[in-house]
N, C-alpha and C positions, 0 to 999 in steps of 0.2 A: 791059720791069721787070727787073731787076737778078738774076742769078740769085743761090741763097745762097753759093758758091764766090764769087759776083763780090763781095758784101756780105760774108764775113766776111775775105776779103781788106784788105777799107778798112784802113789804118792805123787808126783812132778805134777801129775794132771790136776787130781784131786786140789793141790794148790792151787792150782789157775782156776777153776772151779768154785773156789771159795773167794780168789780175789776178787772174781765178777761183782760178785753179793757187795764187795765192801769198796765199789767204785762205781757203783751205781749214779753214785751223783754226779760225779768227774763227768761220766759219760753222755748223760743227759747235757751239761755244760756245756763240752763241745761241741752237741746235738745243738743245742741254742746260736752256740758260734758259728755253725755252718750257715745254717738256717736266714741266718743275719747278715747273708752275703747275696744278694739278689743271683738271678742263675734260671733265668726262665730258657726254655729251650730257643738255641741257638745265640745264647747267649752265657755260656758256662764258661768265658775266659777267666774271671776276675776269683771265682768260687775251686776252679780248677786250680791256681797258683796256689789261693792258701792250702788245699790239700796238698801239691806239689811239695810247699814247706813241711809239712806234717809227717809225710810221708817218709821223707829225708832226714826231718828231727827224728823219728822215732828209731830209725837207721838200717831202712831198707837200701838196697844197691840198686843201681840203674834207676834211679828213679828220673823220670822223665815222660813229657807231653807230646801228641802228638800232632801233625797239622788239623785236628776237629779238638783237639783238649780236654784227649781220653788223657787219663794218669796213670803211669803205670810203678810199680816200684816192687822190687824181688827179692825174698827171703829165701839164702843159695842153701840148697841142701849139701854136704860135704861130700857124698856120695851117692848121688842120684841114682839108682834103680829103678822109680818110678815116673811114669812122664807127668809133665807139671798140674799144677791144681792152680786152677784162678780164680782169684775171691772177688768176686765186682758188686759194685753199689753203683746206682747213677745218681749223677750228678746235678742232672738238670728238674726244673717244676715247672708246674704246672701257670706258677701265677706271674702276670705281664711285671716291669723292669717296673713301674708305680709301687708299686704296691706294696702297701704299709705292711712292714713284717714286725709291728710289735707283740711282743710275747709276754703273756700274765700265767700265773699261775695260780689254781685256786682247787684246792682240796685231792692234793694228788699229781692233780691233770696239770700238763703242758699246752700251751693252746698258742696256736698261731703257724700261720699260712705256710704247710710243706714240712712243721715240724717232724713229722711222723716219714712223710713219701715230699722227698727221700733222704731227709740230713739225720735223723736218725740212723739208715743205713750206713750212708759214710762216717758215720761217728763211728760203728761199731766194726764197720772194716779197717779204719782206723785204728783202733784199742785193740784188737785180735793183734797187726800188725805187732803195738807196739809191745803188749804183752810176749808175744812170742820171740819176738826179738831177743829182748829182755831173756825168759826161759831159756835159749839154747836148748833145745829140745835135740834130740838124735833124728831129724827129718830125712824119709828119703826119698825128695822131691823136690823140686825147687816150687817155692809157692809166691805166685804173683797179685798183688793187691792192687784191683783195679781201681780207680772211679769214674766211669764211661758218660761217655754225652745222650740224648737224644733217644733220651726212652720216653719221654708224653709226648703229645700231640702231635703233631706232624712233623715229630723226630725221626717216625719210620725207622724209633732200629737203631739209627745211623753209628753210634757209637759201638753199639754192642757187634754190629757187623763188623766194624773194624776189627774190633779186638780178637773176632771168630775167625776173619782172614791171616791175625797175627799168628794166632795158638794151634788154630788147626783141631784133628781128628782126635790127635793123640792127647790132649789136653781133659781136665775134667770141670765143668762150669757148677761155680758155685754162687748163683745170684743172692741179693740178699736185699731184702726189702725192711724199712722200718716197722710195718706192722708184719701181719696177716702174722701172728706167732700163733705157735700150735698147728699151724697148717703148714703143706708142703707140695706146692706147682710141680706137677712133673707132666703134665700136657698144658701145652700151650694154644691155646682158643685161635681161630684164625681170624681176624681181622680186617676191610676192603673199607678204605672211606675213598670219599669222590665227591669232590666241589659238583657239585648241577647248579647250572649257570642257564637264565631262561631270559632273553631278550624278548623286545614287543618294541611295535612304533610309539606307544607314548602318549603323554599330549597334557594338556591344559585340561584341570579335573571338570571344571566346568564347559569349557568350549569344544572338547574332545570327548565329552561323557561320551563311555562304549566304544570306544575303543580298548585293543586288547591291556592290561597291565601284566607288569610283568610280576610284580609282587604279587597279585590277584593268579596268577596264574602257579606264584613258586609256591600258594597256599595249595591249591588245585593238588598240586604233587605230594605232597607234605601229606594232605589227605588221605589219597588217592595210598602210600608209601603206611600209613597208619591203621590204611584198612588191613593189609596184607596179612592172614591168619602162620604165624610161623611156630614148627614145636618147641615142646617147652621140655621134651628130653629125643635127642640132644639139645639144650639151651642153644637156642639162635634169638638175634634180639638185631633190634636197627634203633638209631636215633639219629635225629638235627638238632645239633649242637647249635648251629653257629648260620642266623642268615642277617643277611644285608642285599640291599636296595635304593630306589626311588632317591629322588634330588629335595622334593619340598611338600610338605600337607598338600598342596595345593595341585601337585602334577602326578599325572598317569605315569608311574614310572615305565621307563624303559628296560632296565634291569637290577634282576636281584640273583642271588643268591644262595647257594644253602650246602653248610656242610656235611655229608650225612658220613655214617657210624655202619658198619653193618660186621653182625660179630657169631661164628656159630663152635663148638665142640666139633663141629664134622664138617670137613672139606665139602662132601658133598650137598649139603644141605648150606654151607657156605652159599657153592656155588649157584644154587637153585634160585635163595633171596637177591644174590646180584642179578640173575639172569629174571626174575619176579620184577624188581627196579628198573630195570633195562626194557620189558617191552610199557611201563607205566610209562618210562622217557620216551620211548616211540611213538606210543597211542598219542601225547602228548606235541608230538612234533607233526601229527597230520592234522590240526588246527590251525585255522587262516590266522596269521599274520605271528605265529609262533614259533620261536626257535629257543632247542632246549639241550646246551650238549651235558656228557657225562663225565668227565673228569679223575683219572685216578689219581689217588695224590698220597695213597699210602696202601702200605700191602707187607700186613705180618703175619709173618707165616707160618701153620698150623707145626705141631708134632707133638711126640711124646715119648716119654722114656717105661716101660712097663714096670707096673707097680714092683713086681720080686726082683730089680734091677738092685744089684750091691747098691747101689748109691742113694736109693730111696730109703731101702729098706735101713742101712747106716740113718737116714737122715728122722727114721721113723725111731728107732731104737736111742738114737740122740735124745730127740725130745723126752722119749720113758724113760733116759739114763737123769733128765733136770727137771723133774719132779712132773708133765705131761703125761698123762695119765693116757688120754683119748687122743693120740695126734689124727688131723684130717689129709687122706690126699685130696685135692682139687686141681681142676682148671683155670687159669689163669690166663690174663695177655700178660708178659713180663718179658727183661731182657732175655730167659730163659729158652724163647722160641727159635731167635735164630739157632743157638747151637741146636737145640732140637728137631728143629725144621730137617736139621743138615745127618740129622742119626748121629748125632754125639751125647755125650753123659752129662745130664744135667738137671738141677733143681733151683729153685729157688725158696727160698727160707727166709721168714721174719723172726724179727730180734723184741717185738715188744707189741701189745694190742697199742689202735688205732681208731679212730672215729673222723666220720665227717671230712674225709681224703679228699680234696681237691673243691673245700669250698675255704672261705674266710676263717669261719671258725672249728677248722680242724686241728685234734686234738689227740695228744700223746697221752696215754697211759703207762706208765714206766714200771707196774707192778713184776710182772718179767720177765723186761729185761736181763738182769743176770741169768735166770734161765733161758735167752732168747740166745746169749754171747755165751752158754754154756755147749747149748747145742750148738752152732759154728763152733766153735772151738772141733768137738766131737770130732762133729761131721769133714772137716780140714785135717785130724790129726786119722782120719781114717781113710780119706781117697789119699791122703799122701803118704800112704803104707808106714807113717808112724805106731803104728797097733801090729805090724810082722814084726817089727824089728823089737828083738831082745838086747837091750846094754844093762847090765847089773846094776850100775848105780842108779836109773830110774825105772826101775821093775819091783 
């Protein structure tokens, strides 16, 4: 099998790598077009319709949506000898439907909520599909281009779960993020998410002073969780990201809730953290007139692909081939968690650099976007068996 440098040296592939530098602004414009279509988790239908139109227009076959609004399109191999390759990017964002999605450009940066995460990823997948359809390279595997829902927030990777259910263990999965250029995620960290709900008698702030308040009890729980000691290595974290409760400033709250996110690179340490929080809840329930529940609302499974696995090594070599001298192998929580947790072959890669993800002032630095697209191309060709084929007029 030819190496990534040999693959990158082929004139037909070199021409595509050069083309990415010429079309960088076009890809950014497409990312902005995607970003302008609101797509909160569980409300991706309008963006999915646009993506379906784009994948049809570039020339893919079997373009369709499933019942979740995952979008699929196939670039068939003439004589497939390798398992299919799935190139996916999540279409949803963390921002509510009413968010102002105005975009501005400043000093080469592009600012806008969701511009990198993951509008640029979606634009990259569409662009790769178009380039490969036009190039008509002799692939040895079907390529499926996918925009999946439910990666963010409480989506709990439901879109990618459906994708993996469809294609199973034989497929190779390449997950695309708009940011993360220069990094290769081959390890999916485990994530557990819970809704903590506190109920107390409550009452009037003056007349019932001294009665248990659900808000105050929730605050005590958060402080207790914040006092937990977690290991730095393997990295383990906790966060209460949302709190709600009460009815008015002069009411002692009868109910309050918080959304708790627990993560770890180590499944064992994650289980230990869940146990520690459960013990805090158990102790709280021993208090008079307090009832606390802990409901599981998200479970992102952990998994890993060995650093010396071919797909990981191809991703490293592809980054080096496009000019990234020091690729980094990382652990993260992405759609790749799903196939990795099943023991399937998967990585997550990034197309460009970005900052302030999940913030209104998120911005994209497109400087390395052509290189990120080049890495995606080389990795896709390697995974699809193209480098194993010798066809004289492409060599």
